[in-house]
N, C-alpha and C positions, 0 to 999 in steps of 0.2 A: 504494500500500500504506500509506503514511504517512497519507494522508487517511482511509483506512478505519479505521486504528488510532485516530486522533483521534475519528472518528465513534463508534466503539464505546466509547471512554473517556468521551465526553460523555454517551452514553446510560446508561452504568453509573452515572454521577454522578446522572443524573436519576432512576434507579430507586431510589436511596437514599431517595427521598421516601416509601417505603412505611411508614416509621415515623410518618407524620403521623397525628394523632388522627382516628379514624374518624368522629367527630362533625363535624369540619370537612369531611371527604369528603362526608358526607351533605348537609350544607348546600350545598356546591358543586354536588352533583348536582341538588338541588332548584332551584338557580338557574342551571342549565347554559345556559339560553338568555338569561340576563341578564348584568349586570355582576358580575364577581367581585372587584371592588375592595374591597367591604365584607368579604368573607371574608378577603382578604389582610390587611386592616387589623387583624383580630382577632389576628394572630400577634404574639408577643412580639418586640419589636425588640431585636436584639443584634448582636454582631459576627460571627455565623456566617452561613452562606449558606442557612439553612433557608427564609427568606422567599423568596429567589430560586428555590430548588428547588420550593417549594410553588406559586409562581405558574407556573413552567414546566410543572409537572405538570397543574395545573388548566386553564391556557390551551390546552395541547396538545389537550385533549379537547373544546374548545368548537367548535360549528359556525361556519361562515364568518361569518355575520351577527353572532354574539356576539363573535367576534374583532374585527370592525370596531368594534363598540360599545365594546369594551375599549380599543381604540386611541384612540377619541374621548374616553373618560373619562380615560385616562392623559394625553393632550395637555392636557385641561382642568385636570387636577390640576397639571401642570407649569406651566401658564399662571398658576395661583394661587401656586405655590411652585416656582420653577425649580431650587431646590437640594435638593428632596426626593430622597434617594438611592434609595429603593425605586422611586419612579415613574420615575426616570431609567433604572434597571436594567430595569424592566418594559418600557420603550420599546425598549431594546437587544434584549430577548428577543422582543418582538413582531416586530421586523424580522429577528432572527437565529436563532430556533429553526427547525430543519428542518421541523417540523410546522406552522409558521405559514403561513397562506394569504396573509399580507402580507409574505412574506419579501423582504428587500432587504439582501443580505449586505454591500454596500459601506456603506450607511447605518448598519447595525448596527456594523460595524467602526469607523467614524468616531466614533460616539457612545461606544462602549466605550473606544476609545483615549483620548478626552478624559477619561473617568472615571479610567482608570488613571494618566494623567499628573497628575491632581489629587491623587492619593494619599489618596482618601477611603474606599477599601476596606481592610478589615483581616481578618486571620486567614483563615478559610475563604472569606470573601467574595472576598478577593484571589485565592485559589487558583481559585475558580470563575470569576472574571473572566479570569484568564490562560488557563484551559482553554477558555473560550468564545472568547477572542480568537484562540488558536491554531487553533481549529476554523474561525472566520470567515476567517482568512487562508488556510487550506488550501482552503476551499470557494470563496472568491473567486478564488484562483489557478486552481483547476480550471475554474471558470466562464469565466474570461478565456481559458484555453487552449481551451475548447470553442468560445467565440465566435470566436477566431482561426482555429481549424480550420474552422468554418462559413464564415467569410469566404473562406478559401482554396478551399473546395469551391465556393462560389458564384462566385468569380472564375474557377476552372477551367471551371465550367459555362458561364459567359458566353463565355469564350475558345473553348470547343468549339462553342457556338452560332454565333459569328462565323465560325469555320473551316468549319462546315457550310454556312453561307450562301455563303461564298466557293467551297467545293467544288461546291455546286449551280450557282452561276453559271458556274464553269469547265466543268462537265459540259454545261451548256446551250450554251456557246460551241463545245465540241468536237463536240456533235451538229450544230450549225449548219454548222461547217466540214466535217464528214463528209457532210452533205447536199449542200453545194456541190460537194464532190469527186465525189460520185455523179452529180450533174447534169452536171459536166464530162466524166466518163467516158462517160455516155450520149450526150452530144453528139459526143464523139470517135468513139465506136463507130458512131454514125449516119453521120458523115461518111466513115468508113472503108468502111462498107457501100455507100455511094453511089459511092465511087470504084471499088470492086471490081465493082460491078454492070455487066453488059455493056450497051454502048450500042446502041441500035437505030437 
């Protein structure tokens, strides 16, 4: 239930992007199959989370290949300037947004944790960062629980398969023993019939 609430809160935060200038939206839609980095760069840099929200909204609507291109462009930008806050946060969202085809919750959590520890986020940026971090912790915990459950199911299935093999082998042995018993009974019956038969 807590994970669901975090998920809903996270998406309510993303929907606040509706106030973004429609011209930016049109530009993004015209470039929906390409790099959205240029669109993001046109936003005014400030201490609020609008740039993060705008990127999240635009990135979420990109097709798979365009998301991969955005990852490549973001990594290149970080290679040129490792301290670029927007690019670092973009990388977190590329790996951490639930709509991302490149989702890697643990990697996103590690990257965001480093950002939060550096105290480089301010005001609503920090609020957004904490909200996203809480979501990542919850989703990673749920994924780990699912993996553990899957391992237990697979382990139980393997044990059942081993038990089935042993059961089949035991069944075959029982059938072999029963066959020998039947043969012995037939021999005993045959001998008894010979003894009871009148001698000529």
